[in-house]
C-alpha positions in Angstrom: 55.7 148.2 79.2 55.9 147.4 82.9 54.7 143.9 82.1 57.6 143.3 79.7 60.1 144.7 82.3 58.8 142.3 84.9 59.0 139.4 82.5 62.6 140.2 81.6 63.5 140.7 85.3 62.0 137.3 86.1 63.9 135.6 83.3 67.2 137.1 84.4 66.5 135.9 87.9 65.8 132.4 86.7 68.9 132.1 84.5 71.3 133.9 86.9 72.4 130.6 88.6 73.0 129.0 85.2 75.1 132.0 84.1 77.2 131.8 87.2 77.6 128.0 86.9 78.5 128.3 83.2 81.4 130.7 84.1 82.9 128.1 86.4 86.0 126.4 85.0 86.1 122.6 85.5 89.2 121.8 87.6 90.9 118.4 87.5 91.8 116.5 90.7 95.4 117.8 90.8 94.5 121.3 89.7 96.9 121.0 86.7 94.7 123.5 84.9 94.9 126.1 87.6 98.0 128.3 88.1 99.1 129.1 91.6 100.5 132.5 92.5 104.0 131.1 92.9 106.0 128.3 91.4 104.9 124.9 92.6 107.4 122.2 93.6 106.7 118.6 94.5 108.2 116.2 97.0 107.8 112.4 96.4 106.5 110.5 99.3 106.5 106.8 99.8 103.7 106.7 102.4 101.5 103.8 103.4 102.9 101.6 100.7 102.1 104.0 97.8 103.9 106.7 95.9 102.4 110.2 96.4 103.3 113.7 95.4 103.0 116.6 97.8 102.9 120.1 96.4 104.4 123.2 97.9 105.4 126.7 97.1 108.8 128.1 98.3 108.7 131.9 98.1 112.1 133.4 98.3 112.5 137.1 99.4 114.6 139.6 97.6 116.2 140.8 100.8 116.2 137.8 103.3 115.9 138.6 107.0 116.9 135.0 107.9 113.4 134.0 109.0 111.2 131.3 107.5 107.5 130.9 108.0 105.3 128.0 106.9 101.6 128.6 106.1 99.2 125.7 106.5 95.8 125.9 104.7 92.3 125.0 105.9 90.1 122.1 104.9 88.0 124.0 102.2 91.1 125.6 100.7 94.7 125.1 99.4 97.9 127.0 99.5 96.8 129.5 96.8 94.7 131.5 99.3 97.9 132.6 101.1 98.8 134.7 98.0 98.6 138.2 99.6 100.1 137.0 102.9 103.0 135.4 101.2 103.7 138.5 99.1 103.7 140.9 102.0 105.8 138.5 104.2 108.3 138.2 101.4 108.5 141.9 101.1 109.4 142.0 104.8 112.3 139.5 104.1 110.7 136.2 105.1 111.1 133.0 103.2 107.6 131.3 102.9 106.9 127.6 102.6 103.3 126.8 101.6 102.3 123.1 101.4 99.2 121.5 100.0 98.4 118.6 102.3 97.9 115.2 100.7 94.3 115.1 99.6 94.2 118.8 98.9 95.1 121.3 96.1 97.8 120.0 93.7 98.8 117.1 95.9 97.8 113.5 95.4 94.3 112.3 96.2 94.8 108.7 97.3 92.0 106.2 97.0 93.1 104.5 100.2 94.9 106.4 102.9 94.8 106.4 106.7 94.6 110.1 107.3 95.7 111.4 110.7 97.1 114.7 111.8 100.2 112.9 112.8 100.6 111.6 109.3 100.0 115.1 107.8 102.7 116.4 110.2 105.1 113.7 109.1 104.4 114.5 105.4 104.9 118.2 106.1 108.2 117.5 107.9 109.4 115.7 104.7 109.2 119.0 102.8 111.3 120.8 105.4 113.8 117.9 105.5 114.2 118.0 101.8 114.9 121.8 102.0 117.2 121.3 105.0 115.0 123.7 107.1 115.3 122.9 110.8 113.8 126.1 112.4 110.8 128.1 111.3 107.6 129.9 112.3 104.3 128.0 111.7 101.0 129.5 110.9 97.8 127.4 110.5 94.3 128.4 109.6 91.1 126.4 110.2 92.0 122.7 109.8 95.6 123.9 109.2 95.5 125.0 112.9 95.0 121.4 113.9 97.8 120.3 111.6 100.0 123.1 113.0 99.2 122.1 116.6 100.1 118.4 116.0 103.2 119.5 114.1 104.3 121.7 117.0 103.7 118.9 119.5 105.6 116.4 117.5 108.5 118.7 116.5 108.8 121.4 119.1 112.5 121.8 118.4 111.7 122.9 114.8 109.0 125.5 115.7 110.2 128.9 116.7 106.7 130.4 117.0 103.2 129.2 116.4 100.2 131.2 115.1 96.7 129.8 115.0 94.2 131.8 112.9 90.6 130.7 113.6 91.6 127.1 114.1 89.0 124.5 114.2 89.3 121.8 116.9 89.0 124.2 119.8 86.3 121.9 121.2 85.8 118.2 121.0 83.1 117.7 118.3 82.7 114.0 118.9 81.3 114.5 122.4 78.8 117.2 121.2 77.5 115.7 118.0 76.5 112.3 116.5 79.1 110.4 114.5 78.8 110.5 110.7 80.3 107.5 108.8 82.8 108.2 106.1 80.4 106.7 103.6 77.7 109.2 104.7 80.2 112.0 104.6 81.2 111.0 101.0 77.6 111.0 99.8 77.2 114.5 101.3 80.3 115.7 99.6 79.1 114.4 96.2 76.1 116.6 96.5 78.1 119.8 96.7 77.6 122.5 94.1 78.7 126.1 93.5 75.5 127.2 95.3 75.9 124.9 98.3 79.5 126.0 98.8 78.5 129.6 98.5 75.6 129.2 100.9 77.9 127.6 103.5 80.6 130.3 103.2 78.0 133.1 103.4 76.6 131.7 106.6 79.8 130.6 108.4 82.5 132.8 106.9 81.1 136.2 105.8 77.9 136.9 107.7 75.8 136.9 104.5 77.9 139.7 103.1 79.5 138.6 99.8 82.3 140.6 98.1 83.7 140.1 94.6 87.1 139.2 96.0 85.7 136.1 97.6 84.7 134.6 94.2 88.2 133.3 93.2 88.4 131.1 96.3 84.8 129.8 95.9 85.4 129.1 92.2 88.5 127.2 93.0 86.6 124.9 95.3 83.4 124.6 93.2 85.3 124.0 89.9 86.1 120.6 91.2 82.4 119.6 91.2 82.3 120.0 87.4 85.2 117.5 86.9 85.2 113.8 86.3 87.8 113.7 89.1 85.4 115.0 91.7 84.5 111.6 93.3 88.2 111.3 94.2 88.3 114.8 95.6 85.0 114.2 97.5 86.3 110.9 98.9 89.5 112.6 100.3 87.3 115.4 101.7 85.2 112.8 103.5 88.3 111.1 104.9 89.7 114.4 106.3 86.4 115.4 107.8 86.6 112.2 109.8 89.9 113.1 111.4 88.7 116.6 112.3 85.8 115.0 114.1 87.7 112.0 115.7 91.2 113.4 116.4 90.8 116.4 118.7 93.8 118.5 119.7 91.9 120.5 122.3 93.2 118.3 125.2 96.8 118.9 124.3 97.0 122.7 124.0 98.4 122.7 127.5 101.5 120.9 126.2 102.4 123.6 123.7 105.6 125.3 125.0 106.5 127.6 122.1 105.5 131.3 121.9 102.0 131.2 120.5 99.6 133.8 119.0 95.8 133.2 118.5 94.2 135.4 115.9 90.4 135.0 116.3 87.6 136.4 114.4 84.9 136.4 117.1 81.9 136.2 114.7 83.0 132.7 113.6 80.6 129.9 114.4 82.3 127.0 112.6 81.8 123.7 114.3 82.1 120.3 112.6 79.0 118.1 113.0 76.8 121.0 114.4 73.9 119.9 112.2 74.0 116.5 113.9 74.0 117.8 117.5 70.9 118.3 119.6 69.3 121.7 119.1 70.2 122.9 122.6 73.8 122.0 122.0 74.1 123.5 118.5 73.7 127.0 119.9 76.7 126.5 122.2 79.1 125.1 119.5 81.6 127.2 117.6 81.4 130.2 119.9 84.8 131.7 119.0 84.4 134.7 121.2 84.6 132.3 124.1 86.8 129.6 122.5 89.6 132.0 121.8 89.9 133.1 125.4 89.6 129.5 126.6 92.4 128.3 124.3 94.6 131.2 125.4 94.3 130.1 129.0 95.2 126.5 128.0 98.4 127.6 126.0 100.6 129.0 128.7 102.0 132.4 127.9 100.1 132.7 124.6 98.7 135.9 123.2 95.3 136.5 121.8 94.2 139.1 119.2 90.4 139.2 118.8 88.9 140.7 115.7 85.4 141.8 116.5 82.7 141.1 113.9 85.0 139.0 111.8 84.3 135.4 110.7 86.3 132.3 109.9 88.7 133.9 107.4 90.4 137.0 108.8 93.2 136.9 106.2 90.6 137.2 103.5 87.8 139.3 105.2 89.9 141.9 107.0 93.4 141.3 105.7 95.1 144.5 107.0 94.0 143.7 110.6 95.1 140.1 110.2 98.5 141.1 108.8 99.2 143.7 111.5 98.5 141.1 114.2 100.7 138.5 112.5 103.6 140.8 111.7 103.7 142.4 115.2 104.2 138.9 116.6 106.9 137.7 114.3 108.9 140.7 113.4 
């Protein structure tokens, strides 16, 4: 009897990855078969001699308080993961604008595009211009923090307050790690699977502690790998990895003059190119318990909320603590 139980256990173990994989829904390049939590709008961009569509959500509160906040997503995500944040901010009276950057989410995935944080900022400004918004609060997470920083430096008159949630770019990766060509980055992206994405998130986001509520965001990313459109998605991912590596914002934090809040999960160890750095350097990269304090000193008058034993995604991992920090700063 014990023999058969062991055989069944072994069989379940062997087929478990297949079962998980089979539950994944293939997602096309523009996520047309995935419903966002709020109505999606598009702005038409004529950018770099091509016609592109940039998606965004515009969440209107029932009882407006006159304030507007824009939420900028990270590199491995899109606007959908702001669902709970947008709901609770809307309940507090805020109007919320949530863009998908070009190359991400439901926005266009161009075959040829000179990505830069300045270009992403210009594209984002086009949404606000179309909506006739000339003053708002800006919140950026991860790569969205780099976009938010560039946006604030380019349009300081538009930004009332700035919030950076575990932004990347708090150090200059290109002086710490070897360069990776876009072609090499593309080949690496093409190899991604459900399991490789999960392994990465477990290590860098969640301290090897997985919870069921993380699945929806993993599935949204991994679903692309099952689509015929994935090469286009992977190519855009490679192009945007390149700007994270080569266009640091760390030297310009001192130029930010608007009220700024840093929300930092101190367990985070995210660092682009860490695997290409010398072993002795790798251990020093992505030390957010130090980088948060360093960045606060650079941004004059900024505030820092450190969340102990929290990783790269405070608004997913410890949402109540994240929202308390955010709301206390913007209310």
